[in-house]
N, C-alpha and C positions, 0 to 999 in steps of 0.2 A: 864643176857640177856636171854629173852624168845625165843622160836622157831619162832613166827611170826616176831620178830625183826631180828633174824638171817637170815630168808629167805629173808626179804626185803633187808638186807645188801648184801647178796650173789647175788641177782638179780642186785643190784647196782654195784657190783664188775664186773660182766660179762658185763654189759652195759658200764662201765667205760673203761674196756680194749678194747671194741669194738670201742669207739670213738677215743681212742688213736691210735689204729691200722689204722683207716681211716685217721687220721691226718698224721701218719707216712708214709702212702702209697702215699701221695702227695709230689712230689719231692721238690717243693718250700714251705718251712715251713711257711714263712710269708703268703703265699697264703692259706695254710691249716688253720692256726690259725685265719686269717681274716674271713674265712667262718665259722669256729667253733664259733667265737665270734658273728657273725651275726645270726647264727642259734639259739644259746643260747639266744641272745637278743630278737629275735622274739618270742621265747617261753616264755621268761621272761615277755615280754609285755602282752601276753595273760593272764598269771597268775596275773599280777598287776591289770588288768582290772576285773578279776573275784574274786580274794581273798581279804580279809580284809587288811587294812593298818597295818603294824607292830606297836606295841606299841612304845612310845617315847623312853623308856629305851633301846630298841634294836638298835636304829640308830647309836650310836657311834661304836658299834661292827660291824654293817653292813657296814658302810663306811670304817672302818679299814680293814675289810675283802676284800673289793673291791681292795684296794691298794695291799694287800698281794696276792690276786688272779692274778692280772695283773703281779706282779713280778714272781709268780709261772709259769704263762703261758710263759713269756719271757724266763725263765730259762729252762722250758721244751722244748720249741722250739729250744733253743741252744743245749741242750743235744741230741735231736733227730737228729739235723744237724751233730753233731760230732761223734755219736756212733750208734751201732746197737740197734734196737728196743728191742730185747730180752735181752739185758743187761741194757740199759739206763732206760727202764720202770721199771724193778724190783728194780734197785738200788734206783731210785727216790721214789718209793712207799715203799720199804722195810726199808728205813731210818726212816719213820714216827712213827710206833707204840710205840717204846720204848720212843721216845721223847714226844709223846702225853701222855704216862703214867706218865712221870715225870712232865710235865706241868700241867696236870689235877690234880695231887696230890698237887702241890704247889699252884696253882692259883684257882682251883675250889673246892678243898677239897675232891676230889674223890680218896680216898686211896684204892687201890685194895685189895681184900681179897686174901688168899693164893692160891685158885684155879685160880682166875683171873691173879695173878702175874705169876704163873707157866705157865698158858696158853699163856699169852702175851710173856713171855721170850722164850718159846718153839717155838711159831709161828714165832717170830722174828728171831730165829736161823735158822728155815727153810727158811724164806724169804731171809736171808743173803746167805744161800747156793744156792738158786735159782739165786740170783742176782750176786754173785761173781764168779760163776762157769765159768771157761774158760777165766777169766780176763787176764791170761797169756797164754791162749791156743795157740797151734800152734807155740810156741816159739816167739810170737810177744810181744813187749813191751806194757804195759797197756797204754791206751789213757787217760793220766792224766787230760787233760782239759775236756774231756767228763765226766770222773768220777767226777771231781770237780763240774761240772754243774749239774750232776744228784744228788749228795749229797746235794747241795744247794737247789735243787728243793724239795728234801725230807724234809729239814728243813722248807721250805715255806709251804709244805703240813701240817706238824705238827702244824705250827703257825695258819693257817686258820682253821684247825680242832678244835682247842681249842677256838679260837675267835668265830667261828660260833656256837660251842656247847653252849656257854654262850648266845650268841645273839639270837639264835632261841628259846631258852627257855624263854627269856624275851619278845619275840615278840608276843606271843599269836597266831601265825599263821605260821606254817612251809611253807605253800604254798606262802603266801605273802612275807615272808622273802626270800625264794628262788627266787621268781619272781623279786623282787627289786635287789637282788644280781646279778642275771644274766643280768638284763637290764642295770644296772649301769656299770658293768665291760665289757659287751659285745661290746660296741662301741669304746673302746679305741684303740685296735690294728687295727680294720678296719679304723679308722680315720688316723692313721699313714700310713697305706697302701694306702689310698686314696690320701694323700699328696704326697707319693712317686711316685705313678703311674699316678696321675692326670687324663688326658683325656683317658688313656688306661685302667682305672680301671675295667670297666665291661668286656671288652674283655679279660683282664688278668685273671679274675675269671671264665669266661664262661666254659672252658674245664673241670673243676673239681667242679663246683658249687653244683651239686647234692650230691656228696660224702661229701663235706665240710659242707653243711647245715645239712645233716643227722647226721654228727658227733656232730654238735652243739646241735641238739635236743636230741641226746642220752646223751650228757653231762648234759643237764637240767634234764632229767629223773634220771640219776645216782645220781646226787647230791641232788635232791629233796628227793629221798628215804633215803639217808644218813641223811639229816637234820631232816626228820621225826623220824628216829631211834634215833637220838641224843636227842629228846624230851622224849624218853621212856627209855633210858638205859644209862649206864656209857660210857664215851668217849673212854677210853683206849681199852676195848674189842671190841667196835664197830670199832675203827680204825684198830686194828689187823685183825679182820674178813674182813673188807673192802679190805684189801690189799691181800686177796686171789685172787684178780684180777691179781696178778703177775703170778699165774699159768696159767690163761687164756691168759695173754700176752705172756708167754713163748710158749704156744701152738700155738698162732697166728704167732709168729715169726718163728716157725718151719714150719707151714703149708703154710703161705702166703709169707714169706720173705726168705725161704730156710736157716734158722738159726738153728743149731743143738740144740736139747733138752738135750740128754745125761743122763747117769746114775746118775751123781751127782745131777742134777736138779730133777730127779725123787725122790731121797732120800730126798732132801730138801723139795719137795712137800709133801711127807709123814710125815715128821717131823712137817710141818706147819699144816697139817690136824689133827695131834695128839694134837697140841696146841689149835686148834679151839675146839676140843672135850672137853678139860679141861675148856675152857671158857664157853662153853654151860653147862657143868656140874655145874659150879658155879651158874647158874641161876636156 
């Protein structure tokens, strides 16, 4: 992984944590993800009109990814509803890198070298430290339904990461692939919300529409950068580096949602940074 790729993925990580924080800040999660879907779909439509059509070989992966992404959004919506942002977001994102490493080795033939393996493992250990800190904090029992939803979200993330990694390489156009992906997945949750709210739909969205649509556009920017990076580098280190968004998410949880950061999370963050350094050294 070269430095330009690393910088693009780090920008994507910050952007990704930002749209997740915007979604979490909206109390009604269906309302939040309806607007995120609409914002991403509008941005996707603009890309579809401007970018080339993806090659035919990419479409099975693209359509499969749409299904996985809708599943991921549903699980993420559930985990945000059940648990704190500064724990659910790290657990969901932190589950993915090691699973992506395994799937990429088995299905894509990307067997990591020694530096990449060490970096991914070390970064994943740091991510786990950030994610699992305080799970039993304050003497409270863990919120197992929230934890299960977050872990399943992480497995969905790993699945679409590998599917999109193959699909975008076959597409011949990262922008076109991203545009069609966001356009096709963006309307599904809004259609469900429209059916549920019926005539009150616009009034229901009006109080938070700016934040929600901004989150959707940020999600488009974040994943567009990741898709471009996946055409240039291996999936496993890109996935691990992308999940540095966990640190940003933990900071957002502390600053905006009054959720403690703590010494253990700081140590986990430093371990993750060391893992990222090893991954960059491998390039």
